[in-house]
N, C-alpha and C positions, 0 to 999 in steps of 0.2 A: 377540531371535530372531524375534518375530512380525514387525517392520519388515522384517527380512531375508527372510523367507518371501514376504511381500507384493512385495518387488522382485522376487524370483525367479519369482513367478507372473506378475507385470505383464509381465517381461522374455520369459518363455515364451509369453504371449500375443499379444504384439507380433511375436516371431519367426514363430509360426504364421498371423498374419495376413499376413506379408509373403510367405509360401509360396503364397497363395492368388491366382492371377492376376488383376489389376485390383481386388484387394479394397478399396483404399484408393480407388480412383476410383469404385467403385459406390457407396460409402456417401454421395457427394456429388453423385452424377449427377442432372441435368446441372450443370456449373458453369462452361458456356461456350456458345456458339452451336451448334445443330445445323444440318448442311448436308445438304440433300436434293438429290442429282443425279438429273437427268432426262437420260438419255442419248440424247435426240431432240432435234430443232429445236421451237422453241416452237409452240404452237397445236393440238397433237395431244391426245389424250384423257388420256394419263399426265401431260402438262404442265397441263393445266387442273386436273385432280384435285389435284396436287401445291400448287398454288398457292392454290386455295380452302382445302384442308386446312390449309396452313401458318399461314394467319391465324388461326385456332382453336387449332392445336396449341401455338404459341409460348406463349401464355398459361398453357396447362396445364402446360407444361414448365418454366415460369419463365424461359426463354431464347429469344431470337430463333431462328427456323427458316428458314434462307436457302435459296431454290430456285436451283439453278444448272444452267444447260443446258450439256451437255458431250456434243455430238452427233459421230456420226461412224462409219463402218463398221456400220451398221445397230445402233447402240447398244453395239458392243463396246468403243469408247474410254472412254466413261464407265462402264460397267460394270465394266470391267477396272480402272479407276481405284479405284471402290468396293471391288473384291476385294482389291486390294493395301493398302487403308487399314488403318488400327488397328482391332481390333475392340472398340471402347469405346463404340458408340452414337452417336459423334458426325459419322460419315458414312454416309449411307443412301442407297439407289437407289430411285427411282420407275420401275418398269419395266412394259412393255405384254407382251401375250401372246406376241409373237415371241421375247421372251428364254427362254421354255421350250423352243423348239426350235431355237434358233440354233446349238447343237452339231453338228446334222444337216447344216446348211448350211455350216458352218464347222468341219470337224473339227479344224483347229488352233489353236483359240481357246485362249488361254493361261489359261482359267479354266473351271470347269464351271458351267454357269449354275443347276443346282439344287445340286449338291453343296457348292459354294464359298460358299453363302448360307444364312442363317436367315430365313424369312418372319416379318415382324412381323404383317401380315394382308394379305388381299385387301382392298383399298380399295373397288373398284368393278366391276361387270360394264356393259359398254356395247355397245349394239346396233349391230351393223354394217350397213349399207345399200349398195345398188348404185344408184349416181345416174349419169346421162348428161349429154352436153351439152345444153342446150336448142336448140341449132343443128340436132340431128338431127329427122327426123319421127316416130321411134317414140316412143309414148307409153306402153307397158307392156312388160312383158317379152317376151312372144311377138313382138311387133311388132320389138323391137329384136334378138332372136335372127334373125329372118327378113333384116332388113337387113344384119347383119353377115354371115350366111351367104352372101349375096348377091353379096359382093364379098371373098372370102377373101384375107386378108393386106393388106387397104386401111385397116382401121381399127385404132386403138392403144388398149389399157388403161394406165392409169397407175397406177402404185404409188408409196409414200412411199420407195422405195428396194430395191435388190437384197435379197432375203432377209428383207423386212418382211412383216409377216402380211397386208397387203394385196396384195402381189405373190403369196403362196401363194394366197390367195382368188380372184385373178385367173385364176391358171393352173389352179387347181381348176375354176372355172365353164367355163373354156373346155374343159376336158377333157371334163366331163359334157354340156355341150351341143354339143359338136361345132364348135367356133368355131376358126378361124385368125385369130389377132390379133397385133399387135405388141406386146411389153413395153416401155413408156417409163417407166423408174425415174426418181424424182425425189430430190432431197435434203429430204425431209420432205413433209408433207401438203399445207402452204400453195402451194408452187409448183406441186404436181400439180393444185389444185384452180384455179388461175389459168388453167392451159393448157386445163383441162376448160371454163371459162366461155367462152374464146375460141374453142373449137371445135378446138383442136390435137389433143386426143385425144377419143375418143368416150365412154368410161365409166371409172370407177374403182369400186372399194371403198374405203369410208372408214367411220370411226365416226360415229354420229349427231351427236354434240356438234360434231365438227369441220365437218360440212358443213350442218348446220341452218340457220345465218343466209342461206346462199346458196339453199337450197330454199326458203325463206319468201320471198325477194327475187326468186323465179323465176328466178335465174341459172343455175341447174342444175335438173335433172328428177330427182325421187325415183322410181325404176323398182320397187324391190321391197326388203323386209327380208330380210336375209341368215340371220337365226337361224330357230328353229323357230315362235317366236311372233311375232304382228304388232305393230307398234309401239304403245306407249301414246299416243304423241303423234300418229301419222298411222294410225288404226285401219282406214283404208279401202284402205290400201295392203297388196297380197298380199305373202306371202313367198315366196321362190324355191322352197322345197319345196312349197308347195301350187300353183305353177304349173307343175309338171311334172317337177321335179328334187328328189324326195323325200330324197335323200341328203344334200343341201346343208344344212349346218348350221354357221355360222359367227359367232362374236361375239367381242368383245375384251375383257379385262380388264385392271385395273391392280393393281399390288400394291406394298408397300413392304418392302423387304428390307435386311438387315444382313449384313456379312461372317460367314462362320462363325466359331464361338467366341465370338462377343459373349456375354458372361455372361448366364445365365437371367433374373437379376433385371432386367437393363436390358431385355432382351425383353418381359418382363412388364410393366415398366412403360411402354415405348412401346405395346405393344399396348393397354393400359387407355387411355392417353392418346389415341391415334389414333382408336380406337372410340368413344370419347366425344366428339370433336370431329366425327368423322363423321356422328353422329346428332344434333348441335345443329341446331336449326330453319335457322339461316342456311346451314350447309354441305349439309345434305341437300336444302333447298329449292334452292340454285343449282345442285348438281350434278343433281337430277332434272329441273330446268328444261332444263338443257342437253342432257339426254337418257340420263344414267346412272343406275344403280340402285346404290344403296348395300349394300355387304356387311358389312364389318368383323367378320370371323370370328377364332376363336383362331389362334395361330401353329401351332400341329400341323395344323389343318385347311388353312390355306393353304399350307403345306408340301406336304401330301399332294396338294393340287389342281394344285401345279406339277409334280409327279411324273407324275401322269395326263396332264396336257396335253402334257407332253414325249413321253410314249408314244403318245398319238393322233398327234400332228401329225408327230413323226417317221416313224410308220408311212405316213400320208398322203403325205408328201414323197418317200418311196421308191418307193410305188406309182405316184405321177404322174411319177417319174424327173425331178424338177425339178432342174435344175442352174443355177448362178449364171452369168451371161454375163461 
C-alpha cells in the first residue's frame, strides 16, 4: 500500500509540474546558448554595450552569449523577431531609447514596444551630443545657429534613420532654435558619421561612445552636450540647455528585454547575472571609457522607465508634428 501511494503521489507531482508552462525548461536554464539580438547596425551604443556585456555574461550563465545584429526599419525587424520568439530566456533584445516611442511613429507595428516585452534591466545611460562637420567655421552653438539661420534650407542634419532617436533630437532642436534644415536619414550611425566627416552634412546628434573617436581625432567638432549635465569626459563643453535652449534635454539609454511571459525565475536569473556582469571592473571600465554610465536596475524599475519614456517622447513627437518622410 505504501509503495502504491508513493507512485500515486509521484505521478501527481509530475502531472502538476507539466501544467506549469516552461517548468521543466526553467529548472535547467540555461542549457544552450543565449542570443542577444541588436536590432540596429553595428557601432551604436546598444551594440557596443551588448558586445562588452556578452563577454562577461556568458561565464556567469555557463553558456555562450551570441550577439547578432538584425537591423532594419529602425529596429522593427530585429525587435519583431524577438517578440515572436519563445518566452524561454534564450532570445533577448538589446534596445535603444527609440524603441519606447516607436509605436507613435509606426502605428501599424506588429508588436507593442512596451506591453509585449519584459525588461531584464536598463543596462546603461548614454550622453547624447551635438557634433558638427569640422569643415564648418562655427566653433560653438551660437555660431552654428547663426550660420544655419543665414542660409535656410542649405544645410542638412544627419540621423541614423527615419524614426530614430537622432532623428527626433534633430527635429526637436531645429524647432526650438528656429532652424530650417534638410533631414538626411542614414542606415545607421556609422554612414552618417562618414558623411559628417566629409562635410556632406552639417550636424548630427549621436551618442558620445559612437562619435568619441572622431572627436578626439579632430575629424568632427563637439558643439554641445544634449543632456542637462555637462559631459564627464569633456567638462568644458556647455550643454544645449545652458546655451539658450533650457527645455532641451536628450539622452539615450540601452536596455535588455525578453519576450512577454518569460518565466519570473528566468527574468530574475538574467537580471542578477547581467547586473553582476555590468558591475565587473572590466565591463564598467570599458563602458565608462566609451562614455556610457552603468545602470543595472531591477526589472520592475526598468519596465517603469520604459513606460515613462514612451509617454514623454510620444507627447513630444505629437507636439512637434513629426512625420516620417
